[in-house]
C-alpha positions in Angstrom: 9.8 -33.9 -15.0 10.2 -32.0 -11.6 8.2 -29.3 -12.6 5.7 -31.7 -13.6 5.8 -33.3 -10.2 5.4 -30.2 -8.7 2.1 -29.6 -10.5 1.0 -33.1 -9.4 1.4 -32.1 -5.9 -0.9 -28.9 -6.6 -3.4 -31.3 -8.1 -3.3 -33.6 -5.1 -4.0 -30.5 -2.7 -6.9 -29.5 -4.9 -8.4 -33.1 -5.2 -8.1 -33.5 -1.5 -9.7 -30.0 -0.6 -12.4 -31.0 -2.8 -13.1 -34.5 -1.2 -13.1 -32.9 2.1 -15.6 -30.3 1.1 -18.0 -32.8 0.1 -17.1 -35.0 3.1 -18.1 -31.7 5.3 -21.2 -31.3 3.4 -22.4 -34.6 4.2 -21.4 -33.9 8.0 -23.2 -30.7 7.7 -26.4 -32.5 6.7 -25.9 -35.2 9.1 -25.7 -32.6 12.3 -28.2 -30.0 10.4 -31.0 -32.5 10.0 -29.7 -35.4 11.5 -30.0 -37.3 8.1 -28.2 -37.4 4.9 -31.3 -37.7 2.7 -32.2 -34.2 2.7 -29.1 -33.6 0.4 -30.7 -35.1 -2.6 -33.3 -32.5 -2.6 -33.1 -30.3 -5.5 -32.2 -27.2 -3.8 -29.7 -29.0 -2.0 -28.3 -30.8 -5.4 -27.9 -27.2 -6.8 -26.2 -26.0 -3.7 -23.8 -28.8 -3.8 -22.9 -28.0 -7.3 -22.6 -24.4 -6.5 -20.1 -25.1 -3.3 -17.7 -27.1 -5.4 -17.5 -24.4 -8.3 -17.2 -21.4 -6.0 -14.3 -23.5 -4.4 -12.4 -23.4 -7.7 -12.8 -19.5 -7.8 -12.1 -19.0 -4.1 -8.7 -21.0 -4.4 -7.7 -19.2 -7.4 -8.6 -15.8 -5.8 -7.0 -16.6 -2.4 -3.8 -17.9 -4.0 -4.1 -21.1 -1.9 -2.1 -23.1 -4.8 0.7 -20.8 -5.0 3.0 -23.3 -3.4 6.9 -23.4 -3.3 9.3 -25.4 -2.0 10.2 -22.8 0.8 6.6 -21.8 1.4 6.2 -21.2 5.3 3.5 -22.9 7.0 2.1 -19.5 8.3 1.9 -18.3 4.6 -0.2 -21.6 4.0 -2.4 -20.8 7.0 -3.1 -17.4 6.0 -3.9 -18.6 2.4 -6.4 -21.1 3.7 -8.2 -18.4 6.1 -8.6 -16.3 2.9 -10.0 -19.1 1.1 -12.5 -20.3 3.6 -13.7 -16.4 4.2 -14.1 -16.0 0.2 -16.1 -19.4 0.1 -18.4 -18.3 3.0 -19.3 -15.1 1.5 -19.8 -16.4 -1.8 -22.0 -19.1 -0.4 -24.0 -16.8 1.7 -24.4 -14.4 -1.1 -26.0 -17.4 -3.0 -28.6 -17.8 -0.5 -29.5 -14.0 -0.3 -29.6 -13.6 -4.1 -32.0 -16.7 -4.6 -34.0 -16.5 -1.5 -37.0 -15.1 -3.5 -36.3 -16.7 -6.9 -38.3 -20.0 -5.6 -40.3 -20.2 -2.4 -39.1 -23.7 -2.0 -35.4 -22.3 -2.3 -35.0 -22.1 1.5 -31.7 -23.3 2.8 -30.4 -24.1 6.2 -27.7 -21.8 7.5 -26.7 -24.4 10.1 -25.9 -26.8 7.2 -23.4 -24.3 6.0 -22.0 -23.5 9.1 -21.1 -27.1 10.0 -19.8 -27.8 6.5 -17.5 -24.8 6.5 -16.3 -25.4 10.1 -15.6 -29.0 9.7 -14.1 -28.2 6.2 -11.4 -25.8 7.5 -10.4 -28.0 10.4 -10.1 -31.3 8.1 -8.4 -29.2 5.4 -5.9 -27.4 7.6 -5.2 -31.0 8.9 -4.7 -32.5 5.4 -2.6 -29.7 4.0 -0.3 -29.6 6.8 0.1 -33.2 7.0 0.6 -33.7 3.1 3.3 -30.9 3.2 5.3 -32.4 5.8 5.1 -35.7 3.9 6.6 -34.3 1.0 9.2 -32.3 2.9 10.4 -35.6 4.6 10.2 -37.0 1.1 12.6 -34.5 -0.2 15.0 -34.7 2.9 15.6 -38.2 2.1 17.0 -37.4 -1.3 13.9 -37.4 -3.7 12.4 -34.9 -5.9 15.8 -32.9 -5.6 16.4 -29.9 -7.7 20.0 -29.7 -8.9 21.3 -26.1 -8.2 24.4 -24.2 -8.6 25.6 -20.7 -7.0 27.3 -18.2 -8.9 29.6 -16.3 -7.0 31.3 -17.5 -3.6 31.3 -14.4 -1.6 29.4 -14.1 2.2 26.1 -14.1 0.6 26.6 -17.0 -1.4 28.0 -18.8 1.5 25.1 -18.0 3.8 22.7 -19.2 0.8 24.5 -22.4 0.7 24.6 -22.8 4.2 20.6 -22.5 4.2 20.3 -24.8 1.4 22.0 -27.6 3.2 20.4 -26.8 6.6 16.7 -26.8 5.0 17.2 -30.1 3.2 13.4 -30.4 3.5 13.1 -27.7 0.6 14.7 -30.5 -1.7 17.9 -28.6 -3.2 20.9 -30.3 -4.0 23.7 -27.9 -4.0 26.4 -28.9 -6.5 28.9 -26.0 -6.0 30.2 -22.5 -6.3 31.3 -21.2 -9.6 33.2 -17.8 -9.7 35.9 -16.3 -11.7 38.4 -15.2 -8.9 38.7 -18.2 -6.7 41.8 -16.9 -5.0 40.1 -14.2 -3.3 38.3 -16.6 -0.8 39.5 -18.9 2.1 40.7 -22.5 1.4 37.4 -23.9 2.5 35.5 -22.0 0.3 37.8 -22.7 -2.7 37.4 -26.5 -2.1 33.6 -25.9 -3.2 34.3 -23.8 -6.4 34.1 -26.0 -9.3 35.2 -23.4 -12.1 34.6 -20.3 -13.7 31.3 -18.6 -14.6 31.7 -19.9 -18.1 32.2 -23.4 -17.0 29.0 -23.2 -15.1 27.3 -22.3 -18.3 28.5 -25.2 -20.0 28.0 -27.7 -17.1 24.3 -26.4 -16.7 23.5 -27.3 -20.3 25.1 -30.5 -20.3 23.9 -32.0 -16.9 20.4 -30.3 -17.0 20.6 -27.9 -14.2 17.4 -26.9 -12.7 18.1 -23.4 -11.2 21.1 -21.1 -11.2 21.3 -18.9 -8.1 23.2 -15.7 -8.9 25.0 -14.2 -5.7 27.4 -11.8 -7.5 28.0 -8.5 -6.1 26.3 -5.5 -7.6 29.6 -4.2 -9.3 29.4 -7.3 -11.6 26.5 -6.0 -13.5 27.5 -6.9 -16.9 28.1 -10.8 -15.8 24.8 -10.8 -14.1 23.0 -9.4 -17.3 24.8 -12.0 -19.1 23.9 -14.5 -16.6 20.2 -13.8 -17.0 20.4 -13.5 -20.9 22.1 -17.0 -20.8 19.5 -18.6 -18.6 16.7 -17.3 -21.0 18.3 -18.6 -24.0 18.6 -22.1 -22.5 15.4 -22.3 -20.7 17.4 -22.5 -17.4 15.6 -20.3 -14.4 18.4 -17.8 -12.9 17.4 -16.5 -9.5 19.2 -13.3 -8.1 20.3 -13.7 -4.3 21.0 -9.9 -3.7 23.8 -9.1 -1.3 22.0 -6.6 1.2 24.6 -6.8 3.8 25.6 -3.3 3.3 21.9 -2.2 4.4 21.0 -5.0 7.1 22.8 -4.8 10.4 21.4 -8.1 11.7 20.0 -11.3 10.0 16.5 -10.9 11.6 15.5 -8.3 9.0 12.8 -9.3 6.6 13.1 -7.7 3.3 9.8 -6.9 1.4 9.4 -5.9 -2.2 6.4 -3.9 -3.2 5.7 -2.4 -6.7 5.2 1.3 -7.3 3.7 1.1 -10.9 6.2 -1.1 -12.5 9.3 -0.1 -10.3 10.4 -2.5 -7.5 10.9 -0.9 -4.3 12.5 -2.7 -1.4 11.5 -2.4 2.1 14.3 -3.4 4.6 12.2 -4.1 7.5 8.7 -5.7 7.9 6.2 -3.7 10.1 2.9 -5.6 10.6 1.6 -2.9 12.6 2.0 -0.6 9.8 -1.1 -2.0 8.6 -4.1 -0.1 9.8 -6.1 -3.5 10.5 -3.7 -4.8 12.4 -3.5 -1.6 14.5 -6.8 -1.8 14.9 -7.0 -5.4 16.0 -4.4 -4.5 18.7 -6.2 -1.4 20.1 -9.4 -3.3 20.3 -7.3 -6.1 22.4 -5.8 -3.4 24.5 -9.0 -1.9 25.3 -10.8 -5.2 25.9 -7.9 -6.6 28.0 -7.7 -3.4 30.1 -11.4 -3.5 30.7 -11.2 -7.1 32.2 -8.4 -6.0 34.4 -10.4 -3.2 35.7 -13.3 -5.1 36.2 -11.8 -8.1 37.8 -8.6 -6.8 39.4 -7.9 -3.1 39.9 -11.0 -1.8 41.4 -10.2 -3.8 44.6 -6.3 -4.2 44.2 -5.3 -0.5 43.7 -7.2 0.6 47.1 -5.5 -2.5 48.8 -2.0 -1.6 47.7 -2.5 2.1 48.2 -3.3 1.4 51.8 -0.3 -0.7 52.3 1.9 1.9 50.7 0.7 4.7 52.6 1.0 3.0 56.0 4.6 1.7 55.2 6.1 4.7 53.9 5.6 8.4 53.4 5.0 9.8 49.9 2.5 9.5 47.1 0.8 6.2 46.3 2.0 6.3 42.6 5.1 7.2 40.9 4.6 9.4 37.8 7.5 9.8 35.2 8.1 11.0 31.8 8.9 8.4 29.3 9.6 8.1 25.7 6.5 7.0 23.8 5.5 6.1 20.0 7.3 8.4 17.8 9.6 9.5 20.6 6.9 11.5 22.0 7.1 11.8 25.9 4.3 10.8 28.3 3.8 10.2 31.9 3.8 6.7 32.9 2.0 5.4 36.1 3.5 2.9 38.3 2.7 2.0 42.2 5.7 3.7 44.3 7.9 1.1 45.3 10.9 3.5 46.4 11.3 5.6 49.5 10.9 9.3 48.3 14.2 10.2 46.9 15.9 12.9 44.6 17.4 10.3 42.2 14.4 8.4 41.1 14.1 10.2 37.8 17.7 9.7 36.9 19.1 6.4 38.7 17.8 2.8 37.9 17.0 0.2 40.8 20.0 -2.1 41.4 20.1 -5.3 43.2 19.9 -4.8 47.1 18.8 -1.1 46.3 18.2 0.5 49.7 15.7 2.9 48.2 13.1 0.1 47.5 10.4 -0.3 50.3 9.6 -3.8 51.7 6.3 -3.6 49.8 7.9 -2.2 46.9 10.2 -5.5 46.7 7.4 -7.6 46.3 5.6 -5.6 43.8 8.7 -5.1 41.8 9.5 -8.8 41.7 5.9 -9.8 40.6 5.3 -6.8 38.3 2.5 -6.0 40.1 4.0 -2.4 40.4 3.1 -1.8 36.7 -0.5 -2.4 36.7 -1.6 1.1 37.0 -0.4 1.5 33.7 -3.3 -0.1 32.3 -4.8 3.4 32.6 -2.0 4.5 30.1 -3.1 1.8 27.9 -6.9 2.9 28.1 -5.9 6.5 27.4 -4.0 5.0 24.2 -0.6 6.0 25.5 0.7 2.5 25.9 -0.3 -0.8 24.6 -0.5 -4.1 26.8 2.3 -5.6 24.7 5.5 -3.6 23.4 8.8 -2.5 23.9 9.1 -1.1 27.5 9.3 2.8 27.5 12.4 4.1 28.9 13.4 7.3 30.8 13.8 10.4 28.7 17.6 10.3 29.8 18.2 6.7 28.8 16.6 7.4 25.4 19.1 10.4 24.7 21.9 8.4 26.0 21.5 5.1 24.0 20.0 6.4 21.0 23.7 7.8 20.2 25.6 4.6 20.9 23.2 1.7 20.0 22.1 0.7 16.5 18.5 0.7 15.7 17.4 2.1 19.6 15.0 4.6 18.1 13.1 1.5 16.0 11.7 0.8 19.0 9.5 3.9 19.1 7.9 2.9 15.8 5.2 1.4 18.0 3.5 2.1 21.3 5.4 0.9 24.3 3.9 -1.8 26.3 3.6 -3.0 30.0 5.4 -6.0 29.0 7.2 -7.2 26.0 9.1 -9.8 24.0 12.3 -8.7 25.7 10.9 -8.9 29.2 9.8 -12.2 28.9 13.2 -13.4 27.4 15.0 -12.1 30.5 15.9 -8.6 29.2 14.4 -6.5 32.2 15.5 -4.7 35.4 18.7 -2.9 35.6 21.0 -2.3 32.4 24.5 -2.5 33.7 26.2 -2.1 30.5 25.6 -1.4 26.8 25.6 -4.9 25.9 22.5 -5.4 28.3 20.7 -2.6 26.4 21.6 -4.1 22.9 20.0 -7.3 23.9 16.8 -5.6 24.9 16.9 -3.5 21.6 17.4 -6.7 19.5 14.6 -8.3 21.1 12.3 -5.3 20.7 13.0 -4.7 17.2 12.2 -8.5 16.5 8.9 -7.9 18.0 8.1 -5.2 15.7 9.2 -7.0 12.7 7.1 -10.1 13.5 4.2 -8.8 15.6 1.3 -11.1 15.3 -1.9 -11.4 17.7 -0.9 -14.9 18.4 2.6 -13.5 19.6 1.0 -11.0 21.7 -1.3 -13.9 23.8 1.9 -15.8 23.8 3.8 -13.0 25.7 1.0 -12.5 28.0 0.9 -16.1 28.8 4.8 -16.2 29.5 4.4 -12.8 31.7 1.9 -14.6 33.8 4.2 -17.8 34.2 7.2 -15.5 35.0 5.3 -13.3 37.5 4.2 -16.9 39.4 7.4 -18.3 39.4 9.7 -14.9 39.9 12.2 -13.7 37.8 16.1 -13.2 38.7 16.2 -9.8 37.1 13.3 -8.4 38.9 14.5 -6.2 41.7 
């Protein structure tokens, strides 16, 4: 029954999409010709039929109906963008192919443009709104699936907590089943309802929807037997792998790829490993750098250079070797903010540091001392957004004592980054400060998106205006 209800949800999505597509087609004619009568012309009736047909093909190819209870909104949005890209390609291909077939077969591009823009906006609102309503419906106890967890270890408990926290997924947790309950603490034992064999009996007698197996790998025979039981009794058995030995923090995103028919597990998601994403990021870096040069640096650098030269002896710029992508060193460029001293390449700036010049203090508090690094960005040594590059000495020192420190070097370093906008900037007084910075940097690498970069830029500007406690 519940599976049929899920299919009803998919059908409602499809019907809603088609209704919106046809309403958008009407809107396209009204804004394209300021009249709806044109749509009853033979060539536009043919186009109308074609748009509805290609929707079905595009929806299938884009995976827009591959929806599950735990489908994330970002995944849904990505599928919708693929859907509309395919629809636009197919519809304009239709115009190109048939443009010489019949002299009267001349279609308005404006109609198609308005149709798909309005359809994208309305469909996105419809899809997200419907899913939100369904999740509220499930959170109130309706359309739930009864599930049990085989095993009661740490992975099983984490999964159980997730199910109880994400009530909108609509899973009703019945209990743990484990052959050795005495090995667990008393709070866990309260949730253990019996042995694995008793779980099988209960599952058959009470029409359990899904069984999640969270047994350790050492229990291979029991896992295989459980899978066989599920196949024979038409009960879906899903494996919850224990990856705690491989993942050192819960932020890792595991991905599974198939090499031929062999599944290979990737323990870290790296969006910037995709060449398209790297090209997008590089184009953004170049475009943003050019804007900064044109509107700011051409007059700001001479002004600050003049102030630096008249307030202290020494060069305008401070150049230092730092660790870049793949741990290759490069020379980073900053405005000089200290009096010339012998410790500049070895000792970090501290609060109340007497080496800092008056203009240098202002530049550091507002992050303006970093602006010359746009030259590094333009040369491809840095990115606008990324982990901050560290001194070579710090890389050598911290890479030996902090887990995942070197992961930061999988991407180009940045002028600002996720760590900096979240307070991890300035002096690292102890290892804990650096560990927090590394965690934030690794999270950025695993969760990169163009939208995230824009968000970090906006947060950086806000922090520059209001000032930062750790900027000195």
